Structures are given as structure tokens and as C-alpha cells.
N, CA, C and O of each residue as an XYZ file, in Angstrom:
268
protein
N      13.888    -49.781    -11.711
C      13.567    -48.656    -11.215
C      12.879    -48.752     -9.973
O      11.831    -49.359     -9.755
N      13.543    -48.122     -9.218
C      12.345    -47.504     -7.930
C      11.163    -47.081     -7.649
O      10.961    -45.917     -7.996
N       9.872    -47.886     -6.884
C       8.734    -47.131     -7.140
C       8.503    -46.842     -5.806
O       9.139    -47.446     -4.942
N       7.351    -45.669     -5.404
C       6.963    -45.641     -3.375
C       5.936    -45.265     -3.898
O       5.757    -44.873     -5.052
N       4.906    -45.422     -2.680
C       3.220    -44.764     -2.646
C       3.139    -44.941     -1.473
O       3.216    -45.989     -0.831
N       2.903    -43.437     -1.004
C       2.927    -43.106      0.739
C       1.290    -43.075      1.046
O       0.495    -42.207      0.685
N       1.033    -44.232      1.789
C      -0.347    -43.889      2.146
C      -0.853    -43.383      3.407
O      -0.337    -43.847      4.424
N      -1.624    -42.653      3.506
C      -1.986    -41.637      4.896
C      -3.398    -42.334      5.424
O      -4.150    -42.998      4.710
N      -3.609    -42.010      6.958
C      -4.445    -42.638      7.433
C      -4.922    -41.825      7.959
O      -4.568    -40.768      7.436
N      -5.931    -41.584      9.191
C      -6.530    -40.297      9.754
C      -5.283    -40.152     11.096
O      -5.045    -41.268     11.558
N      -4.685    -39.315     11.603
C      -3.799    -38.942     12.121
C      -4.062    -39.191     13.455
O      -5.200    -39.393     13.880
N      -2.860    -39.184     14.274
C      -2.892    -40.258     15.787
C      -2.957    -38.875     16.530
O      -3.366    -37.892     15.911
N      -2.668    -38.801     17.496
C      -3.307    -37.331     18.390
C      -2.126    -36.554     19.120
O      -2.212    -35.851     20.126
N      -0.323    -37.039     17.904
C       0.361    -36.381     17.888
C       0.611    -35.204     16.579
O       1.347    -34.217     16.574
N      -0.357    -35.768     15.443
C      -0.694    -35.144     14.538
C      -2.071    -34.213     14.660
O      -2.198    -32.990     14.587
N      -2.677    -34.864     14.793
C      -3.788    -34.375     14.409
C      -4.398    -32.351     14.859
O      -5.151    -31.615     14.220
N      -3.814    -32.159     15.873
C      -3.552    -30.523     16.051
C      -2.954    -30.089     14.303
O      -3.787    -29.270     13.915
N      -2.405    -30.200     13.707
C      -1.892    -29.852     12.946
C      -2.365    -30.073     11.339
O      -2.332    -29.187     10.485
N      -2.894    -31.716     11.091
C      -3.155    -32.049      9.633
C      -4.506    -32.931     10.092
O      -4.910    -33.086     11.244
N      -5.037    -33.421      8.957
C      -6.242    -34.295      9.358
C      -5.903    -35.450      8.643
O      -6.811    -35.670      7.841
N      -4.902    -36.398      8.550
C      -4.118    -37.370      8.173
C      -3.237    -37.186      8.127
O      -2.951    -36.000      7.966
N      -1.802    -38.465      8.255
C      -0.813    -38.706      8.387
C      -0.752    -39.917      7.672
O      -1.697    -40.624      7.321
N       1.173    -40.191      7.380
C       1.458    -41.430      7.075
C       1.206    -42.699      7.308
O       1.144    -42.723      8.537
N       1.048    -43.602      6.992
C       0.685    -45.287      7.712
C       2.159    -45.760      7.735
O       2.880    -45.706      6.740
N       2.494    -46.157      8.758
C       3.682    -46.649      8.821
C       4.039    -47.964      8.785
O       3.353    -48.484      9.665
N       4.569    -48.621      8.386
C       4.256    -49.988      8.262
C       5.714    -50.871      8.775
O       6.604    -50.961      7.930
N       5.907    -51.406      9.918
C       6.803    -52.307     10.527
C       7.491    -53.293      9.377
O       6.927    -53.250      8.283
N       8.365    -53.965      9.462
C       9.081    -54.692      8.453
C       8.112    -55.573      8.596
O       7.640    -55.778      7.478
N       7.356    -56.451      9.719
C       6.755    -57.908      9.916
C       5.475    -57.293      9.425
O       4.560    -58.112      9.519
N       4.994    -55.855      8.814
C       3.679    -55.923      8.602
C       3.625    -56.076      6.568
O       2.705    -56.371      5.804
N       4.373    -55.885      6.447
C       4.751    -55.381      4.793
C       4.276    -56.547      4.244
O       3.949    -56.302      3.083
N       4.149    -57.302      4.427
C       3.902    -58.677      3.567
C       2.274    -58.836      3.779
O       1.445    -58.751      2.874
N       1.917    -59.157      5.581
C       0.093    -59.060      5.029
C      -0.204    -57.701      4.407
O      -1.274    -57.595      3.809
N       0.852    -56.335      4.491
C      -0.150    -55.956      4.014
C      -0.878    -55.632      2.371
O      -1.814    -54.985      1.902
N       0.764    -56.983      1.664
C       0.404    -56.635      0.575
C      -0.449    -58.228     -0.274
O      -0.932    -58.387     -1.395
N      -0.289    -59.192      0.981
C      -1.003    -59.969      0.420
C      -2.221    -60.701      1.147
O      -2.396    -61.913      1.019
N      -3.056    -59.881      1.923
C      -3.975    -60.024      2.749
C      -4.548    -59.232      3.196
O      -4.460    -58.664      4.284
N      -5.681    -59.048      1.762
C      -6.838    -57.953      1.568
C      -7.539    -57.195      3.379
O      -7.873    -56.025      3.566
N      -7.564    -58.375      4.450
C      -8.328    -58.187      5.749
C      -6.928    -57.418      6.182
O      -6.995    -56.198      6.326
N      -5.882    -57.971      6.358
C      -4.758    -57.529      7.173
C      -4.671    -56.100      6.950
O      -4.638    -55.321      7.903
N      -4.617    -55.571      5.315
C      -4.927    -54.343      5.048
C      -5.530    -53.315      5.730
O      -5.195    -52.285      6.314
N      -6.584    -53.964      5.454
C      -7.896    -52.898      6.221
C      -7.512    -53.188      7.723
O      -7.920    -52.152      8.248
N      -7.123    -53.746      8.470
C      -6.992    -53.470      9.562
C      -6.259    -52.326     10.487
O      -6.503    -51.538     11.401
N      -4.901    -52.895      9.393
C      -3.943    -51.777      9.209
C      -4.440    -50.340      8.803
O      -4.187    -49.467      9.633
N      -5.168    -49.911      7.555
C      -5.230    -48.773      6.865
C      -7.038    -48.290      8.743
O      -7.648    -47.235      8.914
N      -7.113    -49.177      9.291
C      -8.470    -48.241     10.318
C      -7.765    -48.583     11.951
O      -8.379    -48.393     13.001
N      -6.580    -49.035     11.866
C      -6.056    -49.290     13.446
C      -5.476    -47.287     13.420
O      -5.355    -46.597     12.408
N      -5.271    -46.918     14.654
C      -4.290    -45.866     15.491
C      -3.417    -45.695     15.019
O      -2.830    -46.724     15.353
N      -2.529    -45.010     14.248
C      -0.864    -45.297     14.202
C      -0.898    -44.329     15.739
O      -1.514    -43.403     16.267
N       0.521    -45.532     16.051
C       0.918    -44.790     17.910
C       1.542    -43.516     17.685
O       1.922    -42.960     16.654
N       1.559    -43.122     19.134
C       2.084    -41.612     18.813
C       3.394    -41.220     18.906
O       4.126    -41.753     19.740
N       3.961    -40.007     17.862
C       5.654    -40.248     17.675
C       5.800    -39.719     19.101
O       4.918    -39.601     19.951
N       7.091    -39.428     19.183
C       7.663    -39.679     20.503
C       8.729    -38.679     19.663
O       8.917    -38.813     18.454
N       9.439    -37.598     20.534
C      10.846    -36.911     20.144
C      11.997    -37.756     20.837
O      11.848    -37.532     22.038
N      12.695    -38.314     20.729
C      13.995    -39.054     21.230
C      14.970    -38.879     21.625
O      15.665    -39.667     22.266
N      15.349    -37.123     21.118
C      16.630    -37.073     20.901
C      16.769    -35.346     20.477
O      16.364    -35.097     19.342
N      17.155    -34.476     21.064
C      17.739    -33.155     21.533
C      18.172    -32.717     20.361
O      19.323    -32.317     20.532
N      17.722    -32.537     18.846
C      18.246    -32.457     18.081
C      18.719    -31.101     17.242
O      19.392    -30.971     16.220
N      18.107    -30.202     18.074
C      17.632    -29.006     17.505
C      16.392    -29.200     16.371
O      16.128    -28.245     15.640
N      15.956    -29.934     16.301
C      14.376    -30.098     15.547
C      13.565    -29.147     16.129
O      13.738    -28.633     17.234
N      12.674    -28.931     15.345
C      11.212    -28.463     16.372
C      10.275    -29.534     16.857
O       9.938    -30.677     16.548
N      10.065    -28.798     17.589
C       8.706    -30.052     18.138
C       6.971    -29.355     18.005
O       6.785    -28.141     18.096
N       6.021    -30.181     17.820
C       5.059    -29.553     18.304
C       4.737    -28.946     18.837
O       3.808    -28.240     18.446
N       5.285    -28.793     20.116
C       5.257    -27.851     21.235
C       5.622    -26.668     20.630
O       4.922    -25.680     20.848
N       6.733    -26.564     19.800
C       7.297    -25.270     19.206
C       6.497    -24.488     18.405
O       6.733    -23.361     17.968
N       5.736    -25.037     18.284
C       5.045    -24.411     16.500
C       3.690    -23.514     17.867
O       3.282    -22.372     17.658
N       3.441    -23.968     18.556
C       2.077    -23.489     19.614
C       2.183    -21.390     19.745
O       1.358    -20.771     20.417
């Protein structure tokens, strides 16, 4: 059986105009420390996520399109 959880944290500047939280995104290298090190997990929860960037012109709406 597959299970998952969505962790949220304070929004970065990309998301803050539209919501008061955002998913916490972990890199592959951050998964093990998240699972086994409470200090590392707390540090990840308190860190500001990187800005979200649109890297292709695929026809999806961007934040600027919603204003």
C-alpha cells in the first residue's frame, strides 16, 4: 500500500500573494535527514523555500496572469 503526506510551511514570495502556506519540498538528499534527525526536520520546516520559477512556455497560467 502506498502512502503519502503533504507537509506545509510558510509561503515564499512566489506563493505568499495567493496563499498563507505552501508544500514543503524536499530534495532527494533531504529525505533521510527529515526522517531520522529531528533537528534537521525542524530546520527544514523553518527554512524559507526557494522561489518557484516558470521555466517553460507551456501555456499554463503564471501568477502574473491571475492579477
